[in-house]
C-alpha positions in Angstrom: -17.9 54.2 -34.8 -19.4 55.2 -31.8 -21.4 51.6 -32.5 -18.1 50.1 -32.2 -17.3 51.6 -28.5 -20.7 50.8 -27.4 -20.5 47.2 -28.3 -16.9 47.4 -26.4 -18.7 48.2 -23.1 -21.3 45.6 -23.8 -18.4 42.6 -24.5 -16.4 43.7 -21.5 -19.7 43.9 -18.9 -20.7 40.4 -20.6 -17.2 39.0 -20.2 -17.0 40.3 -16.4 -20.1 38.4 -15.9 -19.4 35.5 -17.3 -16.1 35.0 -15.7 -16.5 36.5 -12.8 -13.8 38.8 -13.3 -14.3 42.7 -12.1 -14.4 45.3 -15.0 -12.0 47.5 -13.1 -9.2 45.1 -12.8 -9.4 44.4 -16.7 -9.4 48.0 -17.2 -6.4 48.7 -15.4 -5.0 45.8 -17.2 -5.5 48.0 -20.3 -4.4 51.2 -19.3 -1.0 49.5 -18.1 -0.5 47.9 -21.2 -1.1 51.0 -23.2 1.2 53.1 -21.6 3.9 49.7 -22.5 2.9 50.4 -25.9 3.0 54.2 -25.7 6.6 53.7 -24.7 7.6 51.0 -27.3 6.1 53.8 -30.2 8.5 56.5 -28.9 10.9 53.5 -30.0 9.6 52.9 -33.5 9.4 56.5 -34.0 13.0 57.3 -32.7 12.0 59.5 -30.2 13.6 59.7 -27.0 11.8 58.4 -23.5 10.9 61.3 -21.2 12.9 60.8 -18.4 9.9 61.6 -16.2 8.0 58.5 -18.2 7.0 57.3 -14.7 4.9 60.5 -14.5 2.8 59.7 -17.4 -0.6 58.0 -17.5 -3.2 56.4 -19.5 -7.0 56.4 -19.4 -9.7 54.3 -20.8 -13.0 55.1 -21.4 -15.2 52.1 -20.0 -18.3 53.0 -22.4 -16.4 53.9 -25.5 -13.0 52.1 -24.7 -11.2 55.2 -26.1 -7.7 55.0 -25.0 -5.8 58.3 -24.1 -2.1 59.0 -23.0 -1.1 61.5 -20.4 1.5 63.8 -19.4 0.4 65.6 -16.3 -2.9 67.4 -17.6 -1.6 67.2 -20.8 -3.4 64.6 -23.9 0.0 63.6 -25.5 -1.7 60.6 -27.7 -0.4 60.4 -30.7 -2.2 60.3 -33.9 -3.3 56.6 -35.1 -2.6 55.6 -31.4 -6.4 54.2 -31.1 -5.8 51.2 -33.9 -2.9 50.4 -31.5 -5.1 50.8 -28.4 -7.4 48.5 -29.9 -5.3 45.7 -30.4 -3.6 46.3 -27.1 -7.3 46.5 -25.1 -8.2 43.0 -27.2 -5.1 41.5 -26.2 -5.3 42.1 -22.8 -8.9 41.4 -22.5 -7.7 37.8 -23.9 -4.7 37.4 -21.4 -7.3 38.3 -18.6 -10.1 36.0 -19.7 -7.4 33.2 -19.7 -5.8 33.8 -16.3 -9.3 34.0 -14.9 -10.4 31.2 -16.1 -6.9 29.3 -15.2 -7.4 30.8 -11.9 -10.7 29.4 -11.7 -9.8 26.0 -12.7 -7.1 26.0 -10.3 -9.3 27.0 -7.2 -11.2 24.1 -8.4 -8.6 21.6 -8.1 -7.2 23.1 -5.2 -10.6 21.7 -3.2 -9.8 18.2 -4.8 -6.0 18.4 -3.0 -6.3 14.6 -0.9 -9.2 13.4 -3.8 -9.6 10.7 -6.5 -9.5 11.9 -10.0 -9.5 9.8 -13.2 -7.2 10.7 -16.4 -5.5 9.7 -19.4 -1.8 9.8 -20.1 -1.5 12.7 -22.3 2.1 12.8 -23.3 5.8 12.4 -21.7 8.7 14.8 -21.7 11.5 13.4 -20.3 10.8 10.9 -17.1 7.7 13.3 -16.8 4.2 12.6 -17.4 1.1 14.7 -18.6 -2.0 13.5 -17.4 -5.4 15.2 -19.1 -7.8 15.8 -16.4 -10.7 17.4 -18.2 -10.5 21.2 -17.0 -6.9 20.7 -16.2 -3.5 19.0 -16.7 -1.8 17.3 -14.3 1.7 16.6 -13.8 3.1 13.1 -12.7 6.8 13.6 -11.4 9.3 11.0 -11.4 8.9 11.6 -7.4 5.4 10.3 -7.6 5.2 7.4 -10.0 5.2 3.8 -9.1 8.2 1.9 -10.0 7.1 -1.1 -10.7 4.2 0.6 -13.3 4.6 1.2 -17.1 2.7 4.3 -18.4 2.1 4.8 -22.0 -0.4 7.3 -24.0 -3.8 6.9 -23.9 -3.7 4.9 -20.4 -6.5 5.8 -18.1 -5.7 5.6 -14.3 -7.1 6.8 -11.0 -4.8 9.7 -9.4 -4.0 11.2 -6.1 -4.4 15.2 -6.7 -1.4 15.9 -4.4 -1.0 19.6 -4.4 -1.1 22.7 -6.5 2.4 24.3 -6.4 4.5 26.8 -8.4 6.6 25.2 -11.3 8.3 27.1 -14.3 4.9 27.1 -16.2 3.0 29.0 -12.9 0.7 26.9 -10.9 0.4 23.4 -11.6 -1.5 20.6 -10.8 0.7 17.5 -9.3 -0.6 14.4 -9.1 0.3 11.1 -7.7 0.1 7.0 -7.8 2.9 6.4 -5.3 1.6 8.4 -2.2 0.0 6.4 0.5 -3.1 8.5 0.6 -4.3 7.1 -2.8 -4.7 3.8 -1.1 -6.6 5.6 1.8 -9.0 7.7 -1.0 -9.5 4.4 -2.9 -10.7 2.8 0.2 -13.5 5.7 0.7 -14.7 5.1 -2.7 -15.4 1.6 -2.0 -16.2 1.3 1.7 -19.7 3.1 2.6 -18.7 2.9 6.6 -15.8 4.9 5.9 -17.9 7.4 3.7 -20.7 7.2 6.7 -17.5 8.0 9.4 -18.4 4.7 10.8 -14.5 3.5 9.9 -11.7 5.3 9.9 -8.3 4.4 8.5 -5.9 5.6 11.1 -2.5 5.3 9.5 -0.9 3.7 6.4 2.3 2.6 5.7 3.2 2.0 2.1 5.9 1.0 -0.4 4.3 1.4 -3.7 3.8 -1.2 -5.8 5.2 -4.2 -3.6 3.1 -4.0 -0.1 0.9 -1.5 2.3 -0.3 -1.8 5.5 -3.3 -0.2 6.7 -4.8 0.0 10.7 -8.4 0.8 10.8 -10.6 1.6 14.2 -14.5 1.6 14.1 -16.3 4.6 15.8 -19.4 2.6 16.4 -19.9 -0.9 18.3 -20.6 -3.9 16.4 -18.8 -2.9 13.3 -15.7 -4.8 12.3 -13.4 -2.5 11.1 -11.3 -5.3 9.2 -14.5 -7.0 7.6 -15.4 -3.4 6.6 -12.6 -2.9 4.3 -12.3 -6.4 3.1 -15.5 -6.8 2.1 -18.0 -9.9 1.7 -15.7 -12.5 -0.2 -12.8 -9.6 -0.3 -14.8 -7.9 -2.8 -13.9 -4.4 -1.6 -10.1 -4.8 -1.2 -9.6 -6.7 -4.1 -11.2 -3.4 -6.1 -9.0 -1.4 -4.8 -5.8 -4.2 -5.6 -7.0 -4.4 -8.8 -6.5 -0.5 -9.2 -3.3 -0.9 -7.8 -1.7 -3.4 -10.2 -2.1 -6.1 -7.7 0.2 -4.5 -4.9 -0.6 -6.7 -1.4 -2.6 -4.8 1.2 -2.7 -6.0 5.0 -5.4 -4.8 7.1 -5.5 -5.2 11.2 -7.3 -3.3 13.6 -5.7 -0.1 15.0 -4.7 -0.4 19.2 -4.0 2.0 21.5 -1.9 -0.2 23.2 1.2 0.0 21.4 2.4 -3.9 22.2 -1.0 -5.4 20.6 -0.5 -2.9 17.6 2.9 -4.1 17.2 2.0 -7.8 17.3 -0.4 -7.2 15.2 1.4 -5.1 12.6 3.9 -8.2 12.3 1.4 -9.9 10.8 1.2 -13.2 9.4 3.7 -14.2 11.8 1.9 -15.3 14.8 2.9 -16.3 18.6 4.5 -12.9 19.2 5.8 -11.5 22.3 6.7 -8.0 22.6 8.8 -5.7 25.0 8.7 -2.2 25.4 11.6 0.7 26.2 9.0 3.7 26.4 12.0 5.8 26.9 13.9 5.1 23.3 10.8 3.8 21.7 12.0 0.9 21.0 9.9 -2.7 20.4 11.9 -6.0 21.2 9.8 -8.5 19.2 10.4 -12.2 20.5 8.8 -15.1 17.8 9.1 -18.4 17.8 12.0 -19.8 15.2 9.4 -21.2 12.7 7.5 -17.7 12.5 10.9 -15.5 11.9 10.9 -15.5 8.1 7.3 -14.5 8.4 7.7 -11.7 10.7 10.6 -10.3 8.9 9.4 -10.5 5.5 11.5 -10.6 2.2 14.1 -8.2 2.6 12.5 -6.7 5.6 9.8 -5.6 4.5 7.3 -6.9 7.0 9.3 -5.6 9.7 10.2 -2.2 8.2 6.5 -1.8 7.1 5.2 -2.4 10.7 7.8 0.0 12.1 6.1 2.5 9.7 3.0 2.0 10.8 3.4 1.8 14.8 6.0 4.4 14.9 8.4 2.2 16.6 12.0 0.8 16.2 11.5 -3.2 16.3 14.1 -5.4 17.0 12.9 -9.4 16.1 14.8 -12.0 17.9 14.0 -15.6 17.3 13.4 -18.1 20.0 13.5 -21.9 19.8 10.6 -23.9 20.9 10.8 -26.8 23.4 10.8 -30.3 22.0 7.4 -30.8 23.4 5.9 -27.7 22.9 2.8 -29.1 21.9 2.3 -31.3 24.7 2.5 -28.0 27.1 0.4 -26.3 25.1 -2.1 -28.8 25.4 -2.2 -29.6 21.4 -3.3 -32.8 19.7 -0.4 -35.4 19.7 1.3 -35.5 16.2 0.8 -38.3 14.2 4.2 -39.3 14.5 4.5 -39.3 18.1 1.0 -41.5 18.2 2.9 -44.0 16.0 5.8 -44.4 18.5 3.7 -44.5 21.0 1.8 -47.3 19.2 5.0 -49.5 18.4 6.2 -49.1 21.9 2.8 -50.8 23.2 3.1 -53.7 20.4 7.0 -54.1 21.2 5.7 -55.0 25.1 2.8 -56.9 24.0 5.0 -58.9 21.9 8.0 -59.5 24.5 5.3 -60.8 27.0 4.2 -63.3 24.6 7.7 -64.5 23.9 8.6 -64.7 27.3 5.0 -66.8 28.0 6.1 -68.9 25.1 9.5 -69.6 26.3 8.2 -70.5 29.9 5.8 -73.0 28.5 8.6 -74.4 26.0 11.1 -75.2 28.9 8.3 -76.5 31.2 7.0 -79.0 28.4 10.3 -80.2 27.8 13.4 -81.9 30.1 16.2 -82.4 27.6 18.7 -79.4 28.7 19.4 -79.1 24.9 15.9 -78.5 23.8 15.8 -75.6 27.3 18.8 -74.0 25.9 17.2 -73.9 22.3 14.2 -71.9 24.0 15.7 -69.7 26.0 18.1 -68.8 22.9 14.8 -68.5 20.5 13.5 -66.2 23.1 16.6 -64.0 23.0 16.4 -63.7 19.4 12.7 -62.7 19.5 13.2 -60.2 21.9 16.4 -58.7 19.9 14.5 -58.3 17.0 11.2 -56.6 18.4 14.0 -53.9 19.6 15.3 -53.2 16.2 15.2 -49.5 15.4 14.1 -49.6 11.4 10.5 -50.6 11.2 11.2 -52.9 7.9 13.9 -54.5 9.1 12.5 -55.2 12.5 9.4 -57.0 10.7 11.9 -58.9 8.4 13.7 -60.1 11.4 10.9 -60.8 13.7 9.3 -63.2 11.3 12.5 -65.0 10.8 13.2 -65.4 14.6 9.6 -66.2 15.1 10.1 -69.0 12.2 13.4 -70.2 14.1 12.0 -70.5 17.0 8.8 -72.8 15.8 11.5 -74.8 14.1 13.7 -75.3 17.4 11.0 -75.8 19.7 8.8 -78.0 17.5 6.0 -76.2 17.1 5.1 -75.8 21.0 5.6 -72.2 20.4 2.5 -69.9 19.1 2.8 -67.6 16.5 3.6 -64.1 17.1 1.4 -61.4 15.0 4.3 -59.1 13.8 1.6 -56.6 13.2 1.0 -55.5 16.0 
């Protein structure tokens, strides 16, 4: 018996050492459990519970493991209670071990809040999924899920450790797939400049499963924050997109100038003018009509995310572009405009040839009828040149030239209609 009791002390001390548990804490728990067991033993023996039961105490010998019950200074331990006490001691120690281990695990995951962790979907209860994180079980509630994602058993994903909170089963590790910080943490894994602190993601606006806008800044001169996040040939941003199920990601440079920041946030829309109402924090944004749909986005998503990103209410209005906007802006003329100008020049050249030929025909004849015919032919040619339909103009011109040559007896030279 003495050997067993010595083993009790050795086991208690070993457990306390390995698990980081204070032996006194375990002994206190055993004492409380012993009193509860003594009360239950009285009921089983149909003995009344003393009115002053709160004055009863218990003691545990840390060396022998022997448990005794006292009322005042009187030892009232019932016969055979040693066996019950031994069972109690075992249960309490195991319970304390489990609690201590769980506490250690929770403390470990508390330090990981805001970080990325890989896990495997283990099971589903209702709309909640339970994730195997290794040493702990994570809970993915509906509020932290992405509606466009389908989860299934044994699926391995990356999760954001969002928080440790008290639930129906005690402390729970809550993980997320929809939190904007998941995107931030994923970029942290892919971008060395973020890890070194040279580049910082300042703000994120996300509609999980659809689109995310990110504003980043550089703390070191010569480092492009947008280029750092995108990576060579887009390899870094593509790695993040792949993990998020092809969610679109817009990356812009952060600016302390609200007008510039708002204009950048409305990307891919361009040629944006911003007017700020500092008092109400409202930005009135004017964009060309051609850019209006880009600025607003499908279902208003682009402007909605831009508002979240910048913290400003954004009102968008369209502005009609002037007809000669390209010329005013000093941009190259369009192909249509060049064609029109060239066609006009050609018409003037044709008219000059017609006038010369008619004058020559009139000069070379003294017959009044022939002169009248020459004038008529010239008028017909000019009318053909002024035709708005190019194909019809060409046909009319060719017919008019033929008639003129016939009427003038070949005195007129042929007009090139290709000019």
